C-alpha positions in Angstrom: -0.2 0.2 0.0 1.7 3.5 -0.9 0.9 6.7 1.5 -1.9 8.5 0.7 -2.0 12.7 1.4 -5.5 13.7 1.6 -7.0 17.3 0.9 -9.9 19.2 2.1 -11.0 22.4 0.5 -12.9 24.6 3.2 -16.4 24.8 2.6 -18.3 27.6 0.3 -14.8 27.1 -1.8 -15.5 28.6 -5.6 -12.6 28.8 -6.6 -8.5 28.5 -5.2 -5.4 30.2 -5.0 -1.8 29.2 -3.9 -3.0 30.8 -0.2 -6.1 28.8 0.3 -6.0 27.1 3.6 -7.0 23.5 3.8 -7.5 20.5 5.6 -4.8 17.3 5.2 -3.8 14.4 6.6 -1.2 12.3 5.7 -1.7 8.5 5.8 1.6 6.4 5.6 2.3 3.1 4.1 3.4 1.4 7.4 0.6 0.2 9.5 2.4 1.1 13.0 3.3 5.3 11.8 0.3 7.2 13.0 -1.8 9.5 10.7 -0.2 13.2 10.5 -2.4 16.1 10.4 -3.0 19.8 10.0 -4.4 23.2 8.2 -1.7 24.8 6.0 -1.9 27.2 3.2 -1.7 24.9 0.0 1.3 26.9 -0.9 3.5 25.6 1.8 1.9 21.8 1.9 4.2 20.3 -0.7 7.4 21.6 1.7 5.5 19.3 4.2 4.4 16.1 2.5 8.7 16.5 1.2 10.0 16.0 4.6 7.4 13.3 5.7 8.1 11.2 2.8 11.6 11.7 1.9 12.9 8.9 4.1 10.0 6.3 2.3 10.9 4.6 -1.3 7.3 4.7 -2.0 5.4 7.3 -4.0 2.4 9.1 -2.5 -1.2 9.2 -3.7 -2.9 12.7 -3.6 -6.4 12.5 -3.1 -8.6 16.2 -3.1 -12.1 16.4 -1.5 -14.3 19.3 -3.2 -17.3 21.2 -1.6 -20.4 21.2 -3.4 -20.0 24.5 -3.7 -17.6 23.8 -6.3 -20.0 21.0 -7.7 -23.3 20.0 -8.4 -25.1 16.6 -8.6 -28.2 14.9 -9.2 -29.1 11.3 -10.0 -30.9 10.3 -13.1 -32.4 6.8 -14.3 -30.5 5.1 -17.1 -31.5 1.8 -19.5 -28.2 -0.2 -20.0 -28.4 0.8 -23.6 -27.7 4.3 -22.7 -25.0 2.6 -20.2 -23.1 0.9 -23.1 -22.9 4.3 -24.8 -22.6 6.9 -22.1 -19.8 8.8 -23.3 -22.3 10.2 -26.0 -25.5 9.8 -24.0 -24.4 11.2 -20.9 -24.4 15.6 -22.0 -28.2 14.4 -23.3 -29.4 12.8 -20.4 -28.4 15.8 -18.1 -28.8 18.8 -20.9 -32.1 19.7 -19.3 -31.4 20.1 -15.7 -28.1 22.5 -16.1 -28.7 26.3 -16.2 -24.9 26.4 -17.5 -24.4 25.6 -21.6 -23.4 21.9 -21.3 -20.5 22.6 -23.7 -19.1 24.7 -20.2 -19.7 21.7 -17.9 -17.0 18.5 -17.3 -19.1 15.9 -16.1 -18.4 12.4 -14.6 -20.7 9.7 -13.2 -20.8 6.6 -11.8 -23.7 3.8 -11.5 -25.3 2.5 -8.6 -25.2 -1.4 -9.7 -28.8 -2.9 -9.2 -31.0 0.2 -8.8 -30.8 1.6 -12.7 -29.7 4.8 -11.0 -26.2 7.2 -12.2 -24.7 9.6 -10.0 -23.7 12.8 -12.1 -21.0 15.9 -11.0 -21.0 18.2 -12.5 -17.9 21.4 -12.6 -17.1 24.1 -15.2 -14.2 23.2 -17.1 -12.8 26.9 -16.0 -12.9 26.1 -12.5 -11.9 22.1 -12.8 -8.5 24.0 -14.5 -7.8 26.3 -12.2 -7.8 23.6 -9.7 -5.6 21.5 -11.4 -3.0 25.0 -12.7 -3.0 25.9 -8.7 -2.0 22.3 -7.8 0.5 22.0 -10.1 2.2 24.9 -9.1 2.4 24.1 -5.2 4.0 20.7 -6.7 0.7 18.9 -6.0 -0.2 16.0 -8.7 -3.6 14.9 -7.7 -4.3 11.2 -8.4 -8.1 11.8 -7.4 -10.7 14.5 -7.0 -13.8 13.7 -5.7 -16.9 15.7 -4.8 -17.4 15.7 -0.6 -21.1 14.2 -1.2 -20.1 11.7 -2.7 -18.1 10.0 0.9 -21.8 10.7 2.3 -23.5 7.3 3.4 -27.2 6.6 3.2 -29.4 4.4 3.8 -32.8 3.1 1.9 -34.0 2.7 5.8 -33.9 6.2 7.2 -32.3 9.7 6.3 -29.4 10.6 7.8 -28.1 13.9 8.8 -24.5 14.5 9.6 -23.7 18.0 11.4 -19.9 19.5 11.4 -19.5 22.3 13.3 -20.7 25.0 10.5 -21.9 22.3 7.7 -24.4 19.4 7.5 -24.9 16.8 5.0 -28.5 15.3 4.3 -28.8 11.9 2.7 -32.4 11.0 1.6 -33.2 7.1 0.0 -33.1 7.9 -3.8 -31.7 11.4 -4.2 -27.8 12.8 -4.1 -26.7 14.1 -0.9 -27.2 17.9 -0.6 -24.7 20.1 1.6 -26.0 23.3 3.3 -25.6 25.5 5.9 -26.3 24.0 9.2 -28.3 27.5 10.1 -30.3 27.0 6.7 -31.2 23.4 7.1 -32.5 25.3 10.9 -34.8 26.9 8.7 -36.3 24.6 6.3 -35.9 20.9 7.5 -39.1 20.6 8.7 -41.4 22.0 5.5 -38.1 20.3 3.3 -39.3 17.1 4.7 -43.1 17.1 4.2 -42.6 17.8 0.7 -40.1 15.2 0.6 -43.0 12.9 1.9 -40.5 9.9 2.2 -41.8 6.5 3.8 -40.9 2.5 4.4 -42.6 0.1 2.3 -45.3 0.2 4.9 -46.2 3.6 4.4 -44.7 4.7 7.7 -42.8 8.5 7.8 -38.6 7.6 7.7 -36.8 7.4 11.2 -34.2 10.3 10.7 -30.8 9.8 12.4 -28.7 12.6 13.2 -25.1 12.1 13.5 -22.6 14.6 15.2 -19.0 15.1 13.5 -18.0 18.1 15.2 -15.2 16.2 16.7 -13.6 17.8 19.9 -15.6 20.7 19.1 -19.3 21.5 21.2 -22.4 20.3 19.2 -23.4 23.4 16.9 -26.4 24.9 18.4 -28.3 23.8 14.8 -28.2 20.0 15.6 -30.2 20.7 18.9 -32.5 22.9 17.3 -33.3 20.8 14.7 -33.2 17.4 16.7 -36.4 19.2 18.8 -38.2 20.4 16.2 -38.6 16.8 14.2 -39.4 15.2 17.6 -42.1 18.0 18.0 -43.3 17.4 14.1 -43.6 13.3 15.1 -40.6 12.4 13.3 -38.5 9.6 14.6 -35.4 11.0 15.8 -31.9 9.0 16.7 -28.9 11.0 18.1 -25.2 9.6 17.6 -22.1 11.3 18.5 -19.3 10.1 16.3 -17.0 11.9 17.9 -14.6 12.6 15.3 -13.9 15.5 13.0 -15.7 15.7 9.4 -12.3 15.5 7.8 -11.6 12.1 9.3 -15.1 11.0 8.8 -14.6 11.9 4.9 -11.3 9.9 5.1 -12.6 7.0 7.1 -15.4 6.5 4.6 -13.3 7.0 1.2 -10.6 4.7 2.8 -13.4 1.8 2.9 -15.2 3.2 -0.4 -12.5 4.8 -2.9 -13.6 1.7 -5.4 -16.9 3.1 -6.0 -16.8 6.6 -5.5 -17.0 9.3 -8.1 -13.4 10.7 -9.5 -13.7 13.9 -11.1 -10.2 13.1 -12.3 -11.6 11.4 -15.9 -11.9 12.1 -20.0 -9.8 15.3 -20.5 -8.4 15.7 -17.1 -7.3 11.7 -16.7 -3.8 12.0 -15.3 -0.7 11.3 -17.6 0.9 9.4 -15.0 -2.0 7.4 -14.0 -2.4 6.1 -18.0 1.6 5.1 -17.9 0.6 2.9 -14.5 -1.8 1.1 -16.5 -0.2 0.6 -19.5 2.9 -0.9 -17.6 0.6 -2.9 -15.2 -1.3 -4.7 -18.2 1.7 -5.3 -20.2 2.1 -8.7 -19.1 -1.3 -9.3 -19.8 -1.0 -8.7 -23.2 1.7 -10.3 -23.8 0.1 -13.2 -22.7 -3.1 -12.3 -25.0 -0.8 -12.3 -28.1 0.5 -15.6 -27.7 -3.0 -17.3 -26.8 -3.9 -15.3 -30.1 -1.4 -16.6 -31.8 -2.2 -20.4 -30.7 -5.9 -19.7 -31.6 -4.5 -18.4 -34.9 -2.7 -22.1 -35.2 -5.5 -24.4 -34.3 -8.3 -22.8 -36.3 -5.9 -23.1 -39.6 -5.7 -26.6 -38.4 -8.7 -27.6 -38.6 -9.5 -25.2 -41.9 -10.4 -28.5 -43.4 -12.6 -29.7 -40.9 -14.4 -27.0 -40.5 -14.5 -26.3 -45.1 -16.3 -29.6 -45.1 -18.8 -28.6 -42.3 -19.6 -25.4 -44.2 -19.9 -26.9 -48.2 -22.6 -29.3 -46.3 -24.5 -26.4 -44.8 -24.3 -25.0 -48.2 -26.1 -27.7 -49.8 -28.5 -27.8 -46.7 -29.5 -24.2 -47.6 -29.9 -24.6 -51.5 -32.0 -27.6 -51.2 -34.2 -25.8 -48.9 -34.0 -23.0 -51.5 -34.7 -24.5 -54.4 -37.4 -26.3 -52.6 -39.5 -22.5 -52.9 -38.0 -21.7 -56.0 -36.5 -25.0 -57.9 -36.8 -22.5 -61.0 -33.3 -21.1 -60.4 -30.9 -22.1 -62.5 -27.7 -20.0 -61.0 -28.7 -22.0 -57.7 -29.1 -25.4 -59.4 -25.9 -25.4 -61.5 -24.2 -24.2 -58.4 -25.5 -26.8 -56.6 -24.6 -29.6 -59.0 -20.9 -28.2 -59.0 -19.4 -27.0 -55.8 -20.6 -25.1 -52.8 -20.2 -21.7 -52.1 -20.7 -20.5 -55.7 -23.7 -18.6 -54.8 -25.1 -16.4 -52.1 -27.9 -17.7 -51.3 -29.2 -15.6 -48.4 -28.8 -12.7 -50.9 -30.3 -14.4 -53.8 -33.3 -14.9 -51.2 -33.5 -11.5 -49.7 -33.5 -10.0 -53.4 -35.9 -12.1 -54.0 -38.4 -10.9 -51.4 -37.5 -7.6 -51.2 -40.6 -5.2 -52.3 -39.2 -3.1 -55.0 -40.0 -0.1 -53.4 -37.8 -1.3 -49.9 -34.6 0.2 -48.8 -32.2 -2.7 -48.7 -31.8 -2.7 -44.9 -35.8 -3.2 -44.7 -37.2 -7.0 -45.4 -40.0 -7.2 -43.1 -41.0 -10.6 -45.2 -37.8 -11.9 -44.6 -38.0 -11.4 -40.4 -41.5 -12.6 -41.0 -40.7 -16.2 -42.3 -37.5 -16.1 -40.1 -39.8 -15.9 -37.2 -42.8 -18.5 -38.3 -40.1 -21.0 -39.2 -38.8 -20.6 -35.6 -42.1 -21.5 -34.4 -42.1 -24.5 -36.9 -39.2 -25.5 -35.2 -39.9 -25.4 -31.9 -43.4 -27.7 -32.7 -41.7 -30.7 -33.0 -44.7 -32.0 -35.3 -44.1 -35.1 -37.9 -44.8 -33.5 -41.6 -44.8 -30.3 -41.0 -43.8 -28.4 -43.6 -44.3 -25.4 -46.0 -44.7 -26.1 -49.3 -45.3 -22.8 -50.9 -46.3 -19.3 -49.8 -47.5 -15.7 -51.1 -47.1 -12.5 -49.8 -49.5 -9.9 -50.7 -47.3 -6.4 -50.0 -50.3 -3.9 -49.9 -52.5 -6.2 -48.1 -49.2 -7.3 -45.7 -51.2 -10.7 -46.1 -48.7 -13.8 -45.6 -50.6 -17.0 -47.5 -48.8 -20.1 -46.6 -49.7 -23.9 -48.0 -48.8 -26.5 -45.3 -48.6 -29.9 -45.3 -49.0 -32.2 -42.0 -49.0 -35.8 -40.8 -52.6 -35.1 -38.8 -55.0 -32.2 -38.3 -54.0 -31.8 -34.9 -50.4 -31.0 -36.2 -51.6 -28.0 -38.0 -53.8 -27.1 -35.1 -51.1 -26.6 -32.8 -48.5 -24.6 -35.4 -52.3 -22.2 -35.5 -52.0 -22.1 -31.8 -48.4 -21.6 -31.3 -48.7 -18.4 -34.1 -51.5 -16.5 -32.0 -49.3 -17.1 -29.0 -46.4 -15.6 -30.8 -48.7 -12.5 -31.5 -49.4 -13.6 -35.3 -53.2 -12.6 -36.8 -53.2 -16.1 -37.9 -56.5 -18.1 -39.3 -56.8 -21.2 -41.1 -58.4 -20.9 -44.6 -58.9 -24.2 -45.6 -57.6 -28.0 -45.0 -57.9 -30.8 -46.9 -57.3 -34.3 -46.5 -55.1 -36.2 -49.5 -54.1 -39.7 -48.8 -52.0 -40.2 -46.0 -51.3 -36.4 -45.0 -53.2 -33.3 -44.5 -52.8 -29.8 -46.4 -54.1 -26.5 -45.2 -54.1 -22.8 -46.2 -52.9 -20.7 -43.6 -53.0 -16.9 -44.1 -51.4 -14.4 -41.5 -52.0 -11.2 -41.5 -49.0 -8.2 -40.1 
């Protein structure tokens, strides 16, 4: 494990400079070395870090916590398709909810697995560039930049309120964590929770858990006032003193959840050093993958003759099915008599079935025949076979001439079509010698 320097910018920060005073903690890679903490101007912090790490051989990871005054948050519902194409879809998913021009914002997101929700953080490019420029000027290259609200635990069973000496965080089920001043929250808390109307599965109001993270400082009067207000309003309130400072509380949460929290160093701000580290880490695996690929090519080459024979058999079967419907296609007849593969059966079939005014990518009849064929194949009825068909493109009606060993098999086929959602009916049925022939009409 490498050493870690965690820097927390003060609340209400909208900009940053070398003279910004920050809270920091240095955690050594050695378990027996206690953490070092302090408050320092950024311009002096790099010197302290050099002193702390000068006798250590390992590197030091730099993590920066940003207040909500610099970052905005929201949660949006997403589909699996949107997740797969998130880089392109994300700006359009959040554009309506942002007052700023979407092109001026840097967006980062993290998925809440199993819940279909995406937490999105937004910061202006100008703020992000200014932040990185100041950090680099004081010889601090951040490895991760994390919004503070991402580190506040939330629960589906309760509403959680965390109070430091001058700041409060509110975490409600299914909503992004918000950060406000303690006095502001004191004025709006009761009306705000009534409007939110959060209830559990039994329809009861959720319990409220209030945590004090002021450390050795006196409990903020706002916490006591809010607790009393909520109890008078009929809420179930539980008060807990965590006996820890807000900065240490956030660091503890980061250490336990660092793999799942949102990181703003993505896209154009992804660190070059981390790219090189990832590349060097993956080199052995890439070499192994290349060797496996070469071996795979060799095996495929050795088995080429066997696969070629099977492909020839498959083509002959496809040609036989095709000629069963279009027996007068002389080009396919000649190809089947001489050698396999001389004609592309699929393209041939598509060109025959395609309507004159359809585009090259729309083949409704082919799709319909494929679904009907799948239905026939899934029945396992003896003797059930298509003799011929006629398709009326204008009316969208497909008429199929079928044969089967028994009428029951024909009825089962009709029932299966209806279960698949087709509008199907049997227009006629005749028994000829030992088989049943029927005309089935399917309307699209």
